[in-house]
DSSP file (Angstrom, degrees, kcal/mol; ACC not computed):
  #  RESIDUE AA STRUCTURE BP1 BP2  ACC     N-H-->O    O-->H-N    N-H-->O    O-->H-N    TCO  KAPPA ALPHA  PHI   PSI    X-CA   Y-CA   Z-CA
    1    1 A M              0   0    0      0, 0.0     2,-0.3     0, 0.0     0, 0.0   0.000 360.0 360.0 360.0 129.6  -10.7   -7.0  -27.0
    2    2 A S        -     0   0    0      1,-0.0     0, 0.0     0, 0.0     0, 0.0  -0.638 360.0-116.2 -93.7 151.0  -11.7   -5.0  -23.9
    3    3 A I        -     0   0    0     -2,-0.3    -1,-0.0     1,-0.1     3,-0.0  -0.699  37.7-113.4 -84.3 132.6  -10.3   -1.8  -22.7
    4    4 A P        -     0   0    0      0, 0.0     2,-0.9     0, 0.0     3,-0.1  -0.311  27.9-109.8 -62.6 145.3   -8.6   -2.1  -19.2
    5    5 A D     >  -     0   0    0      1,-0.2     4,-1.7     2,-0.1     3,-0.3  -0.713  31.9-168.8 -77.7 105.6  -10.3   -0.4  -16.4
    6    6 A C  H  > S+     0   0    0     -2,-0.9     4,-2.9     1,-0.2     5,-0.2   0.846  83.7  56.5 -69.6 -35.3   -7.7    2.4  -15.6
    7    7 A S  H  > S+     0   0    0      1,-0.2     4,-1.5     2,-0.2    -1,-0.2   0.850 104.8  54.4 -64.2 -32.7   -9.3    3.4  -12.4
    8    8 A F  H  > S+     0   0    0     -3,-0.3     4,-1.5     2,-0.2    -2,-0.2   0.949 113.5  40.4 -65.3 -49.9   -8.9   -0.2  -11.1
    9    9 A S  H  X S+     0   0    0     -4,-1.7     4,-2.3     1,-0.2    -2,-0.2   0.931 114.2  52.1 -66.2 -44.0   -5.2   -0.2  -11.8
   10   10 A S  H  X S+     0   0    0     -4,-2.9     4,-1.9     1,-0.2    -1,-0.2   0.772 104.6  58.1 -59.8 -29.4   -4.6    3.3  -10.6
   11   11 A M  H  X S+     0   0    0     -4,-1.5     4,-1.3    -5,-0.2    -1,-0.2   0.901 110.7  42.0 -69.5 -41.4   -6.3    2.5   -7.3
   12   12 A H  H  X S+     0   0    0     -4,-1.5     4,-1.3     1,-0.2    -2,-0.2   0.875 112.7  52.9 -76.1 -32.9   -3.9   -0.3   -6.6
   13   13 A L  H  X S+     0   0    0     -4,-2.3     4,-1.9     1,-0.2    -1,-0.2   0.891 107.5  53.1 -63.7 -37.6   -0.9    1.7   -7.8
   14   14 A A  H  X S+     0   0    0     -4,-1.9     4,-3.0     1,-0.2     5,-0.3   0.840 100.1  61.6 -63.0 -35.4   -1.9    4.4   -5.4
   15   15 A L  H  X S+     0   0    0     -4,-1.3     4,-2.0     1,-0.2    -1,-0.2   0.926 106.5  44.9 -56.6 -47.8   -2.1    2.0   -2.6
   16   16 A G  H  X S+     0   0    0     -4,-1.3     4,-2.4     2,-0.2    -1,-0.2   0.905 112.4  52.4 -60.5 -46.8    1.7    1.3   -3.0
   17   17 A L  H  X S+     0   0    0     -4,-1.9     4,-2.7     1,-0.2    -2,-0.2   0.934 110.9  45.7 -60.4 -48.2    2.5    5.0   -3.4
   18   18 A W  H  X S+     0   0    0     -4,-3.0     4,-2.3     2,-0.2    -1,-0.2   0.854 110.6  53.6 -69.0 -33.5    0.7    6.0   -0.1
   19   19 A A  H  X S+     0   0    0     -4,-2.0     4,-1.6    -5,-0.3    -1,-0.2   0.910 112.4  46.2 -62.7 -43.3    2.3    3.0    1.8
   20   20 A Y  H  X S+     0   0    0     -4,-2.4     4,-3.1     2,-0.2     5,-0.3   0.958 112.6  48.6 -59.8 -53.5    5.7    4.3    0.6
   21   21 A L  H  X S+     0   0    0     -4,-2.7     4,-2.1     1,-0.2     5,-0.2   0.872 111.4  47.6 -60.3 -43.3    5.0    7.9    1.4
   22   22 A G  H  X S+     0   0    0     -4,-2.3     4,-1.5    18,-0.2    -1,-0.2   0.879 116.2  46.3 -65.9 -37.0    3.7    7.2    4.9
   23   23 A T  H  X S+     0   0    0     -4,-1.6     4,-2.2    -5,-0.2    -2,-0.2   0.899 113.3  46.3 -70.0 -46.6    6.7    5.0    5.6
   24   24 A I  H  X S+     0   0    0     -4,-3.1     4,-2.4     1,-0.2    -2,-0.2   0.895 111.9  50.7 -71.4 -37.7    9.4    7.2    4.2
   25   25 A Y  H  X S+     0   0    0     -4,-2.1     4,-1.2    -5,-0.3    -1,-0.2   0.913 110.6  49.9 -65.0 -41.0    8.1   10.3    6.0
   26   26 A A  H  <>S+     0   0    0     -4,-1.5     5,-2.1    -5,-0.2     3,-0.5   0.933 112.3  47.7 -63.0 -43.9    8.0    8.4    9.3
   27   27 A L  H ><5S+     0   0    0     -4,-2.2     3,-1.4     1,-0.2    -1,-0.2   0.863 109.6  53.2 -61.6 -37.7   11.7    7.3    8.7
   28   28 A Q  H 3<5S+     0   0    0     -4,-2.4    -1,-0.2     1,-0.3    -2,-0.2   0.756 103.6  56.7 -71.7 -20.5   12.7   10.8    7.9
   29   29 A M  T 3<5S-     0   0    0     -4,-1.2    -1,-0.3    -3,-0.5    -2,-0.2   0.216 120.4-110.2 -91.7  11.5   11.2   12.0   11.1
   30   30 A S  T < 5 +     0   0    0     -3,-1.4    -3,-0.2     1,-0.2     2,-0.2   0.800  63.5 157.9  63.3  30.5   13.5    9.6   13.0
   31   31 A I      < -     0   0    0     -5,-2.1    -1,-0.2    -6,-0.2     5,-0.0  -0.589  53.9 -85.5 -78.9 153.2   10.5    7.3   14.1
   32   32 A S    >>  -     0   0    0     -2,-0.2     4,-2.2     1,-0.1     3,-0.9  -0.269  29.1-124.0 -60.9 138.4   11.5    3.8   14.9
   33   33 A P  T 34 S+     0   0    0      0, 0.0    -1,-0.1     0, 0.0    47,-0.1   0.686 113.6  58.6 -60.0 -15.3   11.8    1.4   12.0
   34   34 A V  T 34 S+     0   0    0      2,-0.1     4,-0.4     1,-0.1    46,-0.0   0.858 112.4  38.3 -77.1 -35.3    9.3   -0.8   13.9
   35   35 A V  T X> S+     0   0    0     -3,-0.9     4,-1.8     1,-0.2     3,-0.7   0.791  99.1  78.0 -83.5 -32.3    6.7    2.0   13.9
   36   36 A A  H 3X S+     0   0    0     -4,-2.2     4,-1.8     1,-0.3   -10,-0.2   0.849  92.9  50.0 -49.9 -49.0    7.4    3.3   10.3
   37   37 A P  H 3> S+     0   0    0      0, 0.0     4,-2.3     0, 0.0    -1,-0.3   0.860 107.1  55.6 -62.7 -33.1    5.5    0.5    8.5
   38   38 A I  H <> S+     0   0    0     -3,-0.7     4,-2.8    -4,-0.4    -2,-0.2   0.927 107.4  49.1 -64.5 -41.5    2.4    1.1   10.8
   39   39 A M  H  X S+     0   0    0     -4,-1.8     4,-2.4     1,-0.2    -1,-0.2   0.885 109.6  52.7 -64.7 -36.3    2.5    4.8    9.6
   40   40 A G  H  X S+     0   0    0     -4,-1.8     4,-2.2   -18,-0.2   -18,-0.2   0.899 110.3  47.2 -65.8 -39.5    2.7    3.6    6.0
   41   41 A V  H  X S+     0   0    0     -4,-2.3     4,-3.3     2,-0.2     5,-0.3   0.939 112.0  50.2 -64.8 -47.0   -0.4    1.4    6.5
   42   42 A I  H  X S+     0   0    0     -4,-2.8     4,-2.6     1,-0.2     5,-0.3   0.923 111.6  47.8 -56.4 -46.7   -2.3    4.1    8.2
   43   43 A T  H  X S+     0   0    0     -4,-2.4     4,-1.9    -5,-0.2    -1,-0.2   0.899 114.1  47.0 -63.3 -41.0   -1.5    6.5    5.4
   44   44 A A  H  X S+     0   0    0     -4,-2.2     4,-1.9   -26,-0.2    -2,-0.2   0.931 113.7  46.6 -67.1 -45.4   -2.4    4.0    2.8
   45   45 A A  H  X S+     0   0    0     -4,-3.3     4,-2.0     2,-0.2    16,-0.2   0.895 112.3  50.4 -63.4 -40.9   -5.7    3.0    4.5
   46   46 A F  H  X S+     0   0    0     -4,-2.6     4,-2.3    -5,-0.3    -1,-0.2   0.861 107.5  54.3 -67.8 -36.3   -6.7    6.6    5.1
   47   47 A G  H  X S+     0   0    0     -4,-1.9     4,-2.1    -5,-0.3    -1,-0.2   0.928 109.9  47.5 -62.4 -42.4   -6.0    7.5    1.4
   48   48 A G  H  X S+     0   0    0     -4,-1.9     4,-2.5     1,-0.2    12,-0.2   0.860 109.7  53.3 -67.2 -34.4   -8.4    4.7    0.4
   49   49 A I  H  X S+     0   0    0     -4,-2.0     4,-2.4     2,-0.2    -1,-0.2   0.916 108.9  48.5 -62.1 -42.9  -11.0    5.9    2.8
   50   50 A L  H  X S+     0   0    0     -4,-2.3     4,-2.4     2,-0.2    -2,-0.2   0.884 111.2  50.5 -65.8 -40.8  -10.9    9.3    1.4
   51   51 A R  H  X S+     0   0    0     -4,-2.1     4,-1.4    -5,-0.2    -2,-0.2   0.933 111.7  46.9 -59.9 -47.5  -11.2    8.0   -2.1
   52   52 A D  H  <>S+     0   0    0     -4,-2.5     5,-3.0     1,-0.2     3,-0.2   0.911 113.3  48.6 -64.0 -43.2  -14.1    5.9   -1.3
   53   53 A L  H ><5S+     0   0    0     -4,-2.4     3,-1.5     1,-0.2    -1,-0.2   0.896 107.8  55.4 -60.6 -40.8  -15.8    8.7    0.5
   54   54 A F  H 3<5S+     0   0    0     -4,-2.4    -1,-0.2     1,-0.3    -2,-0.2   0.842 112.2  42.8 -59.3 -34.5  -15.2   11.0   -2.3
   55   55 A F  T 3<5S-     0   0    0     -4,-1.4    -1,-0.3    -3,-0.2    -2,-0.2   0.176 117.0-114.7-101.1  15.9  -16.9    8.7   -4.7
   56   56 A A  T < 5S+     0   0    0     -3,-1.5     2,-0.3     1,-0.2    -3,-0.2   0.861  71.4 131.9  55.5  44.2  -19.8    8.0   -2.1
   57   57 A K      < -     0   0    0     -5,-3.0    -1,-0.2    -6,-0.1    -2,-0.1  -0.837  68.7 -96.9-118.0 159.3  -18.9    4.4   -1.6
   58   58 A V        -     0   0    0     -2,-0.3     5,-0.1    -3,-0.1    -5,-0.0  -0.604  54.3-102.6 -73.3 126.7  -18.5    2.4    1.5
   59   59 A P    >   -     0   0    0      0, 0.0     3,-1.6     0, 0.0     4,-0.2  -0.198  17.3-138.1 -55.4 135.5  -14.7    2.4    2.4
   60   60 A Q  G >  S+     0   0    0      1,-0.3     3,-1.9   -12,-0.2     8,-0.1   0.841 102.0  66.7 -58.5 -32.7  -13.0   -1.0    1.5
   61   61 A S  G 3  S+     0   0    0      1,-0.3    -1,-0.3   -16,-0.2     4,-0.1   0.702  98.3  53.3 -66.8 -17.2  -11.0   -0.7    4.8
   62   62 A F  G <  S+     0   0    0     -3,-1.6    -1,-0.3     2,-0.1    -2,-0.2   0.464 107.4  57.0 -96.0  -1.7  -14.3   -1.1    6.7
   63   63 A M  S <  S-     0   0    0     -3,-1.9     2,-0.2    -4,-0.2    52,-0.0  -0.873  96.9 -91.9-125.8 155.1  -15.3   -4.3    4.9
   64   64 A P        +     0   0    0      0, 0.0     2,-0.3     0, 0.0    51,-0.1  -0.541  65.9 155.1 -61.0 130.5  -13.7   -7.8    4.4
   65   65 A S        -     0   0    0     -2,-0.2    49,-2.5    -4,-0.1     2,-1.5  -0.837  51.9 -62.7-150.7-176.7  -11.8   -7.4    1.2
   66   66 A Q  S    S-     0   0    0     -2,-0.3    47,-0.2    47,-0.2    42,-0.2  -0.617  91.1 -65.5 -83.4  87.7   -9.0   -8.7   -0.8
   67   67 A L  S  > S+     0   0    0     -2,-1.5     4,-0.7    40,-0.1    -1,-0.2   0.799  75.8 156.3  38.5  59.0   -5.9   -7.9    1.4
   68   68 A Y  H  > S+     0   0    0      2,-0.2     4,-1.4     3,-0.1     5,-0.1   0.980  75.1  26.3 -74.9 -65.8   -6.0   -4.1    1.3
   69   69 A A  H  > S+     0   0    0      1,-0.2     4,-2.7     2,-0.2     5,-0.2   0.846 118.0  60.4 -67.8 -36.2   -4.1   -3.2    4.4
   70   70 A A  H  > S+     0   0    0      1,-0.2     4,-2.8     2,-0.2    -1,-0.2   0.900 104.0  50.8 -64.8 -40.4   -2.0   -6.3    4.4
   71   71 A A  H  X S+     0   0    0     -4,-0.7     4,-2.2     2,-0.2    -1,-0.2   0.899 110.7  48.3 -64.3 -41.1   -0.6   -5.4    1.0
   72   72 A A  H  X S+     0   0    0     -4,-1.4     4,-2.5     2,-0.2    -2,-0.2   0.911 112.2  49.9 -64.2 -41.4    0.3   -1.9    2.2
   73   73 A A  H  X S+     0   0    0     -4,-2.7     4,-2.5     2,-0.2     5,-0.2   0.916 108.7  51.5 -62.7 -43.2    1.9   -3.5    5.3
   74   74 A A  H  X S+     0   0    0     -4,-2.8     4,-2.4     1,-0.2    -1,-0.2   0.946 113.8  45.0 -62.9 -44.5    3.9   -6.0    3.2
   75   75 A G  H  X S+     0   0    0     -4,-2.2     4,-2.4     1,-0.2    -2,-0.2   0.927 112.6  49.8 -64.1 -41.0    5.2   -3.1    1.0
   76   76 A A  H  X S+     0   0    0     -4,-2.5     4,-2.4     2,-0.2    -1,-0.2   0.895 111.4  49.0 -67.6 -38.8    6.0   -0.8    3.9
   77   77 A I  H  X S+     0   0    0     -4,-2.5     4,-2.5     2,-0.2    -1,-0.2   0.885 109.1  53.4 -67.7 -38.3    7.9   -3.6    5.7
   78   78 A V  H  X S+     0   0    0     -4,-2.4     4,-2.3    -5,-0.2     5,-0.2   0.950 110.0  48.2 -58.2 -47.3    9.9   -4.3    2.5
   79   79 A Y  H  X S+     0   0    0     -4,-2.4     4,-2.6     1,-0.2    -2,-0.2   0.933 111.9  48.2 -60.0 -47.2   10.9   -0.7    2.3
   80   80 A V  H  X S+     0   0    0     -4,-2.4     4,-2.9     2,-0.2    -1,-0.2   0.895 110.7  51.4 -61.0 -41.5   12.0   -0.5    5.9
   81   81 A L  H  X S+     0   0    0     -4,-2.5     4,-1.7     1,-0.2    -1,-0.2   0.931 113.4  44.4 -61.0 -46.4   14.0   -3.7    5.6
   82   82 A L  H  <>S+     0   0    0     -4,-2.3     5,-2.6     2,-0.2     4,-0.4   0.861 112.5  52.3 -67.6 -37.8   15.8   -2.4    2.6
   83   83 A W  H ><5S+     0   0    0     -4,-2.6     3,-1.1    -5,-0.2    -2,-0.2   0.925 109.0  50.4 -61.9 -46.3   16.3    1.0    4.2
   84   84 A E  H 3<5S+     0   0    0     -4,-2.9    -2,-0.2     1,-0.2    -1,-0.2   0.850 108.3  52.6 -60.1 -35.8   17.8   -0.7    7.2
   85   85 A L  T 3<5S-     0   0    0     -4,-1.7    -1,-0.2    -5,-0.2    -2,-0.2   0.506 118.1-112.9 -79.2  -5.8   20.1   -2.6    4.9
   86   86 A G  T < 5 +     0   0    0     -3,-1.1    -3,-0.2    -4,-0.4    -2,-0.1   0.727  56.2 165.5  82.5  24.6   21.3    0.6    3.2
   87   87 A A      < -     0   0    0     -5,-2.6    -1,-0.2     1,-0.1     5,-0.0  -0.313  49.1 -82.3 -68.1 154.6   19.8   -0.1   -0.1
   88   88 A D     >  -     0   0    0      1,-0.1     4,-2.4     4,-0.1     3,-0.2  -0.318  37.8-125.4 -55.7 136.6   19.5    2.6   -2.7
   89   89 A S  H  > S+     0   0    0      1,-0.2     4,-2.6     2,-0.2     5,-0.2   0.809 109.1  51.9 -59.4 -33.7   16.3    4.7   -2.1
   90   90 A T  H  > S+     0   0    0      2,-0.2     4,-2.4     1,-0.2    -1,-0.2   0.905 109.5  48.5 -69.5 -39.4   15.1    4.2   -5.6
   91   91 A I  H  > S+     0   0    0     -3,-0.2     4,-2.6     2,-0.2    -2,-0.2   0.916 112.6  49.8 -59.5 -46.1   15.4    0.4   -5.4
   92   92 A S  H  X S+     0   0    0     -4,-2.4     4,-2.5     1,-0.2    -2,-0.2   0.932 110.3  49.8 -58.9 -49.4   13.6    0.5   -2.0
   93   93 A F  H  X S+     0   0    0     -4,-2.6     4,-2.9     1,-0.2    -1,-0.2   0.911 112.2  47.1 -54.6 -46.0   10.8    2.6   -3.4
   94   94 A L  H  X S+     0   0    0     -4,-2.4     4,-3.0     1,-0.2     5,-0.3   0.911 111.3  51.9 -68.4 -38.7   10.3    0.2   -6.4
   95   95 A A  H  X S+     0   0    0     -4,-2.6     4,-2.4     2,-0.2     5,-0.3   0.920 113.2  44.6 -61.5 -43.8   10.4   -2.8   -4.1
   96   96 A C  H  X S+     0   0    0     -4,-2.5     4,-2.6     2,-0.2     5,-0.2   0.961 116.8  45.1 -61.9 -52.6    7.7   -1.3   -1.9
   97   97 A F  H  X S+     0   0    0     -4,-2.9     4,-2.6     1,-0.2    -2,-0.2   0.930 116.7  44.0 -58.9 -50.1    5.6   -0.2   -4.8
   98   98 A V  H  X S+     0   0    0     -4,-3.0     4,-3.1    -5,-0.2     5,-0.2   0.924 114.2  48.4 -64.0 -47.1    5.9   -3.4   -6.8
   99   99 A S  H  X S+     0   0    0     -4,-2.4     4,-2.5    -5,-0.3     5,-0.3   0.937 113.6  47.9 -66.1 -42.9    5.4   -5.7   -3.8
  100  100 A T  H  X S+     0   0    0     -4,-2.6     4,-2.6    -5,-0.3    -2,-0.2   0.970 115.8  45.1 -57.7 -52.8    2.3   -3.7   -2.6
  101  101 A F  H  X S+     0   0    0     -4,-2.6     4,-2.8    -5,-0.2     5,-0.2   0.898 114.0  48.2 -52.7 -47.8    0.8   -3.7   -6.1
  102  102 A T  H  X S+     0   0    0     -4,-3.1     4,-2.4     2,-0.2    -1,-0.2   0.894 112.3  47.0 -63.6 -43.6    1.6   -7.4   -6.7
  103  103 A I  H  X S+     0   0    0     -4,-2.5     4,-2.4    -5,-0.2    -1,-0.2   0.927 116.3  46.1 -64.9 -44.8    0.1   -8.6   -3.4
  104  104 A R  H  X S+     0   0    0     -4,-2.6     4,-1.9    -5,-0.3    -2,-0.2   0.941 115.1  44.5 -66.2 -47.0   -3.1   -6.4   -4.0
  105  105 A I  H  X S+     0   0    0     -4,-2.8     4,-2.7     2,-0.2     5,-0.2   0.892 114.2  50.2 -63.6 -43.7   -3.6   -7.4   -7.7
  106  106 A T  H  X S+     0   0    0     -4,-2.4     4,-2.4    -5,-0.2     6,-0.2   0.924 110.2  50.8 -63.4 -44.7   -3.0  -11.2   -6.9
  107  107 A S  H  <>S+     0   0    0     -4,-2.4     5,-1.9     1,-0.2     4,-0.5   0.898 114.6  44.0 -61.1 -40.4   -5.5  -11.0   -3.9
  108  108 A V  H ><5S+     0   0    0     -4,-1.9     3,-0.5     3,-0.2    -1,-0.2   0.916 114.0  48.6 -70.5 -44.6   -8.1   -9.4   -6.2
  109  109 A K  H 3<5S+     0   0    0     -4,-2.7    -2,-0.2     1,-0.2    -1,-0.2   0.903 122.9  32.1 -62.1 -44.0   -7.5  -11.8   -9.2
  110  110 A F  T 3<5S-     0   0    0     -4,-2.4    -1,-0.2    -5,-0.2    -2,-0.2   0.315 108.0-121.3-101.5   6.5   -7.6  -15.0   -7.1
  111  111 A N  T < 5 +     0   0    0     -3,-0.5     2,-0.6    -4,-0.5    -3,-0.2   0.879  45.9 171.0  50.0  48.6  -10.2  -13.6   -4.6
  112  112 A I      < -     0   0    0     -5,-1.9     2,-0.3    -6,-0.2    -1,-0.2  -0.813  16.5-167.7 -85.2 117.7   -8.0  -14.1   -1.5
  113  113 A Q        -     0   0    0     -2,-0.6   -47,-0.2   -47,-0.2     2,-0.2  -0.760  23.2-130.5-113.9 154.3   -9.8  -12.3    1.3
  114  114 A S              0   0    0    -49,-2.5    -1,-0.0    -2,-0.3     0, 0.0  -0.523 360.0 360.0 -82.9 163.1   -9.2  -11.2    4.8
  115  115 A R              0   0    0     -2,-0.2    -1,-0.1   -51,-0.1    -2,-0.0   0.452 360.0 360.0 -95.8 360.0  -11.7  -12.1    7.5
């Protein structure tokens, strides 16, 4: 039985967290719900770039990879839709977080790549 790679899982969990944080801060600053997911994607992508630079790797955002920014965009859009519908903030956060994580993990597992 192998030990799971914790850095691998935490990297994908962090993507969902950064997408959420960028989106919620944009909404709290009264930025349009159309623009807020873009802010979430920028925050998530830049977080990944900083992580990769810190570990002296080529940032994943600069290479074709398994749906990195697309996963963040999907999670951010889910959050904004639920926020607009008046859903509870905890439910909205969990939906954003889980959808981002699920899309990212699925794309890595099945090697679904962007071009």
